[in-house]
C-alpha positions as a printed NumPy array, in Angstrom:
array([[   0.   ,    0.   ,    0.   ],
       [   2.74 ,    2.483,    0.852],
       [   4.478,    1.641,   -2.382],
       [   1.33 ,    2.404,   -4.382],
       [   0.832,    5.65 ,   -2.562],
       [   4.441,    6.623,   -3.257],
       [   3.948,    5.923,   -6.947],
       [   0.772,    7.966,   -7.024],
       [   2.35 ,   10.876,   -5.23 ],
       [   5.049,   10.945,   -7.901],
       [   2.434,   12.027,  -10.476],
       [   0.52 ,   14.305,   -8.12 ],
       [   1.966,   17.58 ,   -9.391],
       [   1.529,   16.615,  -13.018],
       [  -2.058,   15.479,  -12.487],
       [  -2.931,   18.597,  -10.54 ],
       [  -1.419,   20.857,  -13.217],
       [  -3.216,   18.858,  -15.895],
       [  -6.478,   19.308,  -14.042],
       [  -5.808,   23.022,  -13.715],
       [  -5.034,   23.333,  -17.429],
       [  -8.136,   21.302,  -18.267],
       [ -10.352,   23.603,  -16.207],
       [  -8.679,   26.683,  -17.718],
       [  -9.03 ,   25.283,  -21.227],
       [ -12.727,   24.62 ,  -20.758],
       [ -13.199,   28.099,  -19.332],
       [ -11.14 ,   29.667,  -22.132],
       [ -13.183,   27.736,  -24.639],
       [ -16.335,   29.291,  -23.188],
       [ -14.644,   32.695,  -23.158],
       [ -13.555,   32.274,  -26.791],
       [ -17.112,   31.335,  -27.665],
       [ -18.41 ,   34.367,  -25.785],
       [ -15.753,   36.56 ,  -27.402],
       [ -16.694,   35.3  ,  -30.852],
       [ -20.375,   35.93 ,  -30.156],
       [ -19.458,   39.39 ,  -28.898],
       [ -17.363,   40.058,  -32.012],
       [ -20.215,   38.836,  -34.206],
       [ -22.701,   41.03 ,  -32.397],
       [ -20.212,   43.891,  -32.469],
       [ -19.713,   43.482,  -36.226],
       [ -23.485,   43.198,  -36.748],
       [ -24.098,   46.262,  -34.595],
       [ -21.343,   48.179,  -36.365],
       [ -22.794,   47.219,  -39.735],
       [ -26.281,   48.257,  -38.653],
       [ -24.901,   51.503,  -37.222],
       [ -22.883,   52.067,  -40.387],
       [ -25.955,   51.502,  -42.549],
       [ -27.986,   53.792,  -40.314],
       [ -25.224,   56.41 ,  -40.396],
       [ -25.11 ,   56.214,  -44.192],
       [ -28.894,   56.594,  -44.4  ],
       [ -28.702,   59.601,  -42.078],
       [ -25.909,   61.115,  -44.162],
       [ -27.89 ,   60.45 ,  -47.348],
       [ -30.928,   62.055,  -45.741],
       [ -28.876,   65.04 ,  -44.581],
       [ -27.393,   65.382,  -48.074],
       [ -30.859,   65.221,  -49.615],
       [ -32.089,   67.863,  -47.178],
       [ -29.103,   70.094,  -47.906],
       [ -29.691,   69.651,  -51.635],
       [ -33.387,   70.391,  -51.148],
       [ -32.51 ,   73.489,  -49.119],
       [ -30.183,   74.61 ,  -51.889],
       [ -32.936,   74.033,  -54.458],
       [ -35.424,   75.986,  -52.321],
       [ -32.917,   78.806,  -51.853],
       [ -32.277,   78.814,  -55.587],
       [ -36.03 ,   78.781,  -56.237],
       [ -36.518,   81.726,  -53.873],
       [ -33.722,   83.615,  -55.593],
       [ -35.243,   82.911,  -58.992],
       [ -38.652,   84.066,  -57.761],
       [ -37.152,   87.23 ,  -56.289],
       [ -35.313,   87.936,  -59.549],
       [ -38.547,   87.305,  -61.446],
       [ -40.355,   89.719,  -59.132],
       [ -37.76 ,   92.409,  -59.734],
       [ -38.125,   91.821,  -63.466],
       [ -41.907,   92.117,  -63.187],
       [ -41.573,   95.284,  -61.096],
       [ -39.347,   96.773,  -63.797],
       [ -41.699,   95.662,  -66.585],
       [ -44.668,   97.082,  -64.695],
       [ -42.779,  100.338,  -64.265],
       [ -42.047,  100.452,  -67.998],
       [ -45.63 ,   99.512,  -68.773],
       [ -46.962,  102.248,  -66.482],
       [ -44.642,  104.729,  -68.194],
       [ -45.967,  103.552,  -71.562],
       [ -49.524,  103.908,  -70.272],
       [ -48.765,  107.455,  -69.149],
       [ -47.322,  108.209,  -72.585],
       [ -50.469,  106.773,  -74.113],
       [ -52.628,  108.946,  -71.851],
       [ -50.684,  112.057,  -72.793],
       [ -50.777,  111.082,  -76.469],
       [ -54.526,  110.459,  -76.231],
       [ -55.095,  113.845,  -74.624],
       [ -52.944,  115.505,  -77.297],
       [ -54.763,  113.646,  -80.057],
       [ -58.166,  114.526,  -78.623],
       [ -57.088,  118.172,  -78.418],
       [ -55.857,  118.066,  -82.031],
       [ -59.055,  116.385,  -83.113],
       [ -61.103,  119.039,  -81.381],
       [ -58.975,  121.758,  -82.956],
       [ -59.336,  120.131,  -86.361],
       [ -63.1  ,  119.922,  -85.98 ],
       [ -63.075,  123.61 ,  -85.136],
       [ -60.923,  124.418,  -88.168],
       [ -63.06 ,  122.241,  -90.399],
       [ -66.146,  124.067,  -89.206],
       [ -64.475,  127.394,  -89.88 ],
       [ -63.429,  126.15 ,  -93.3  ],
       [ -66.974,  125.061,  -94.064],
       [ -68.189,  128.482,  -93.049],
       [ -65.526,  130.187,  -95.178],
       [ -66.266,  127.885,  -98.114],
       [ -69.964,  128.517,  -97.853],
       [ -69.321,  132.263,  -97.672],
       [ -66.857,  132.095, -100.56 ],
       [ -69.244,  130.301, -102.935],
       [ -71.395,  133.369, -103.789],
       [ -68.25 ,  135.492, -103.916],
       [ -66.603,  133.098, -106.33 ],
       [ -69.737,  132.831, -108.387],
       [ -70.04 ,  136.652, -108.462],
       [ -66.351,  136.989, -109.336],
       [ -66.642,  134.368, -112.074],
       [ -69.707,  136.192, -113.476],
       [ -67.929,  139.51 , -113.248],
       [ -64.877,  138.036, -114.969],
       [ -67.072,  136.465, -117.657],
       [ -68.909,  139.767, -118.22 ],
       [ -65.651,  141.686, -118.307],
       [ -64.252,  139.145, -120.712],
       [ -67.249,  139.611, -122.966],
       [ -67.002,  143.366, -122.883],
       [ -63.281,  143.283, -123.532],
       [ -63.737,  140.855, -126.381],
       [ -66.343,  143.185, -127.914],
       [ -63.996,  146.149, -127.366],
       [ -61.143,  144.312, -129.   ],
       [ -63.358,  143.499, -131.938],
       [ -64.241,  147.164, -132.281],
       [ -60.612,  148.107, -131.879],
       [ -59.495,  145.688, -134.542],
       [ -62.113,  147.094, -136.868],
       [ -60.918,  150.748, -136.681],
       [ -57.29 ,  150.457, -135.702],
       [ -56.119,  150.468, -139.33 ],
       [ -58.42 ,  153.318, -140.382],
       [ -56.741,  156.45 , -141.75 ],
       [ -59.495,  158.564, -140.415],
       [ -58.032,  160.72 , -137.631],
       [ -61.277,  160.423, -135.746],
       [ -61.178,  156.643, -135.946],
       [ -57.538,  156.7  , -134.963],
       [ -58.338,  158.822, -131.914],
       [ -61.168,  156.474, -130.966],
       [ -58.914,  153.416, -131.505],
       [ -56.167,  154.922, -129.344],
       [ -58.63 ,  155.683, -126.515],
       [ -60.234,  152.276, -126.911],
       [ -56.849,  150.537, -126.784],
       [ -56.056,  152.401, -123.621],
       [ -59.329,  151.326, -122.032],
       [ -58.904,  147.765, -123.249],
       [ -55.418,  147.506, -121.692],
       [ -56.769,  148.848, -118.402],
       [ -59.634,  146.372, -118.609],
       [ -57.33 ,  143.456, -119.372],
       [ -55.17 ,  144.424, -116.375],
       [ -58.205,  144.593, -114.103],
       [ -59.496,  141.304, -115.507],
       [ -56.159,  139.654, -114.932],
       [ -56.072,  140.956, -111.382],
       [ -59.587,  139.709, -110.762],
       [ -58.748,  136.307, -112.242],
       [ -55.659,  136.088, -110.022],
       [ -57.735,  137.103, -107.036],
       [ -60.344,  134.49 , -107.868],
       [ -57.65 ,  131.866, -108.405],
       [ -56.079,  132.789, -105.093],
       [ -59.463,  132.477, -103.395],
       [ -60.048,  129.067, -104.941],
       [ -56.483,  127.968, -104.119],
       [ -56.948,  129.076, -100.536],
       [ -60.115,  127.043, -100.235],
       [ -58.456,  124.071, -101.917],
       [ -55.368,  124.283,  -99.708],
       [ -57.549,  124.563,  -96.633],
       [ -59.45 ,  121.465,  -97.65 ],
       [ -56.206,  119.62 ,  -98.387],
       [ -54.769,  120.712,  -95.031],
       [ -57.872,  119.468,  -93.269],
       [ -57.76 ,  116.135,  -95.096],
       [ -54.075,  115.758,  -94.302],
       [ -54.745,  116.601,  -90.665],
       [ -57.52 ,  113.991,  -90.64 ],
       [ -55.134,  111.426,  -92.069],
       [ -52.544,  112.318,  -89.454],
       [ -55.144,  112.068,  -86.718],
       [ -56.293,  108.736,  -88.085],
       [ -52.699,  107.473,  -88.138],
       [ -52.211,  108.811,  -84.613],
       [ -55.377,  107.077,  -83.426],
       [ -54.249,  103.823,  -85.018],
       [ -50.811,  104.181,  -83.439],
       [ -52.374,  104.893,  -80.055],
       [ -54.722,  101.949,  -80.483],
       [ -51.776,   99.672,  -81.228],
       [ -49.885,  101.105,  -78.26 ],
       [ -52.889,  100.522,  -75.988],
       [ -53.258,   96.971,  -77.258],
       [ -49.556,   96.367,  -76.615],
       [ -49.914,   97.798,  -73.111],
       [ -52.98 ,   95.667,  -72.405],
       [ -51.239,   92.549,  -73.708],
       [ -48.218,   93.409,  -71.586],
       [ -50.428,   93.834,  -68.529],
       [ -52.045,   90.455,  -69.159],
       [ -48.594,   88.88 ,  -69.43 ],
       [ -47.467,   90.545,  -66.201],
       [ -50.636,   89.498,  -64.366],
       [ -50.239,   85.932,  -65.637],
       [ -46.59 ,   85.935,  -64.582],
       [ -47.593,   87.097,  -61.091],
       [ -50.14 ,   84.293,  -60.836],
       [ -47.492,   81.775,  -61.861],
       [ -45.042,   83.255,  -59.358],
       [ -47.612,   83.04 ,  -56.583],
       [ -48.259,   79.397,  -57.469],
       [ -44.521,   78.734,  -57.421],
       [ -44.249,   80.507,  -54.068],
       [ -47.038,   78.341,  -52.651],
       [ -45.382,   75.201,  -54.031],
       [ -42.036,   76.355,  -52.639],
       [ -43.579,   77.147,  -49.249],
       [ -45.26 ,   73.738,  -49.171],
       [ -41.967,   72.087,  -50.082],
       [ -40.19 ,   74.085,  -47.394],
       [ -42.745,   73.009,  -44.769],
       [ -42.35 ,   69.399,  -45.85 ],
       [ -38.582,   69.804,  -45.731],
       [ -38.767,   71.193,  -42.195],
       [ -40.843,   68.192,  -41.144],
       [ -38.341,   65.863,  -42.794],
       [ -35.503,   67.704,  -41.114],
       [ -37.153,   67.332,  -37.707],
       [ -37.688,   63.639,  -38.431],
       [ -34.033,   63.35 ,  -39.425],
       [ -32.944,   65.149,  -36.237],
       [ -35.053,   62.724,  -34.206],
       [ -33.58 ,   59.815,  -36.168],
       [ -30.088,   61.188,  -35.513],
       [ -30.857,   61.376,  -31.783],
       [ -32.218,   57.813,  -31.836],
       [ -29.143,   56.728,  -33.768],
       [ -26.794,   58.339,  -31.242],
       [ -28.756,   56.739,  -28.386],
       [ -28.623,   53.339,  -30.092],
       [ -24.923,   53.837,  -30.805],
       [ -24.236,   54.699,  -27.172],
       [ -26.28 ,   51.751,  -25.945],
       [ -24.575,   49.395,  -28.372],
       [ -21.156,   50.672,  -27.344],
       [ -22.114,   50.282,  -23.699],
       [ -23.261,   46.706,  -24.283],
       [ -20.08 ,   45.931,  -26.202],
       [ -17.942,   47.428,  -23.441],
       [ -19.998,   45.53 ,  -20.875],
       [ -19.445,   42.297,  -22.792],
       [ -15.728,   43.022,  -23.151],
       [ -15.501,   43.777,  -19.45 ],
       [ -17.273,   40.518,  -18.609],
       [ -14.757,   38.654,  -20.754],
       [ -11.887,   40.453,  -19.033],
       [ -13.394,   39.637,  -15.655],
       [ -13.781,   35.997,  -16.707],
       [ -10.166,   35.936,  -17.885],
       [  -9.101,   37.308,  -14.514],
       [ -11.141,   34.577,  -12.791],
       [  -9.45 ,   31.937,  -14.939],
       [  -6.088,   33.399,  -14.023],
       [  -7.063,   32.942,  -10.377],
       [  -7.684,   29.203,  -10.78 ],
       [  -5.442,   27.464,   -8.286],
       [  -3.725,   24.181,   -8.748],
       [  -6.118,   21.534,   -7.365],
       [  -5.193,   19.317,   -4.416],
       [  -4.564,   15.625,   -5.072],
       [  -6.057,   13.274,   -2.478],
       [  -5.329,    9.588,   -2.143],
       [  -7.945,    7.558,   -0.235],
       [  -7.879,    3.93 ,    0.918],
       [ -10.849,    1.9  ,    1.984],
       [ -10.515,    3.142,    5.499],
       [ -11.411,    6.635,    4.321],
       [ -13.839,    5.517,    1.613],
       [ -16.809,    5.842,    3.943],
       [ -16.018,    9.534,    4.201],
       [ -15.973,    9.669,    0.41 ],
       [ -19.423,    8.079,    0.275],
       [ -20.708,   10.893,    2.46 ],
       [ -19.387,   13.282,   -0.128],
       [ -21.254,   11.484,   -2.886],
       [ -24.162,   13.845,   -2.656],
       [ -21.722,   16.663,   -3.434],
       [ -20.293,   15.049,   -6.527],
       [ -21.366,   17.995,   -8.631],
       [ -19.081,   20.257,   -6.634],
       [ -15.854,   18.348,   -7.197],
       [ -14.38 ,   20.844,   -9.637],
       [ -10.956,   21.809,   -8.483],
       [ -10.477,   18.498,   -6.661],
       [  -8.539,   15.608,   -8.209],
       [  -8.387,   12.235,   -6.636],
       [  -8.406,    8.513,   -7.102],
       [  -9.642,    5.77 ,   -4.744],
       [  -7.965,    2.4  ,   -4.635],
       [  -9.428,   -0.722,   -2.884],
       [  -6.63 ,   -1.138,   -0.379],
       [  -7.806,   -3.898,    1.981],
       [ -11.187,   -5.099,    3.256],
       [ -14.016,   -6.629,    1.316],
       [ -16.144,   -3.516,    0.683],
       [ -16.937,   -2.864,   -2.963],
       [ -16.54 ,    0.665,   -4.591],
       [ -19.498,    2.99 ,   -4.375],
       [ -21.707,    3.02 ,   -7.456],
       [ -20.957,    6.683,   -8.02 ],
       [ -17.197,    6.173,   -7.906],
       [ -16.034,    5.754,  -11.469],
       [ -12.386,    5.746,  -10.4  ],
       [ -12.896,    2.846,   -8.074]])
């Protein structure tokens, strides 16, 4: 018996160290498994966080782009407004020019009507004068023609009396021709004056008509321009409403994104905390493994086996204890729970 015990004690240190390494290996295996699970969860969490971060960045980029588009739209609308203000100013100036031109044209038309009335009065008054002058000229022409006939009859006579009469008649005829010529010129001047007055009135009417047509075209252009400006304002107001609606929607989206960012940061912090907690647990477990002591090796004979049987109910708590039981003497058989027996 002593010899056996001596032989067993020779391997005590090796068996105890082996038991220690076995316990450490099993624990390390569990730690490696836990570490791998932690790394997997960490990688999964990092991937999810990375995806979420990318979505947030994409959303922020989209919002920034949308803000830039809205700002650009506002700038375009403001520029369009300034253009419309300038066009309206030009249109109002054109309308004022039209008003002045209309007043001038109405004044000219009124003046022309007055002149035409005066002309009609002068023409009506001149008709009997012209007729009288024409009759007077015709009568004078007849008398002069008769005088010239008489003159031609006696002008070649050698009778001194006829010669005296011819000389006096010639003198009278020359005076008559001069008066007739003057009367004809006066009549012609009267007719020319009436004709020129009529022509002047007709020309003035044509000018007024052209002016009215020009003003009408100008008014039509102004009215068309006003319609275009009014339509442009309506379109601008619609664009402003659309832009305002888009801006409101963008603000809502931005608030949602801010909330999502906060949730993301919270989730990131929680995930990091869980990862750190898991890493700390692994470190703590590693420290516990490092604290594993070399187990004690016990050698029991049958005289101490009854004590071992009392420990049978605690078989599940034998970690850290190495031992072997040999049947050294007596007739008792090994306990059913003793697999080393």
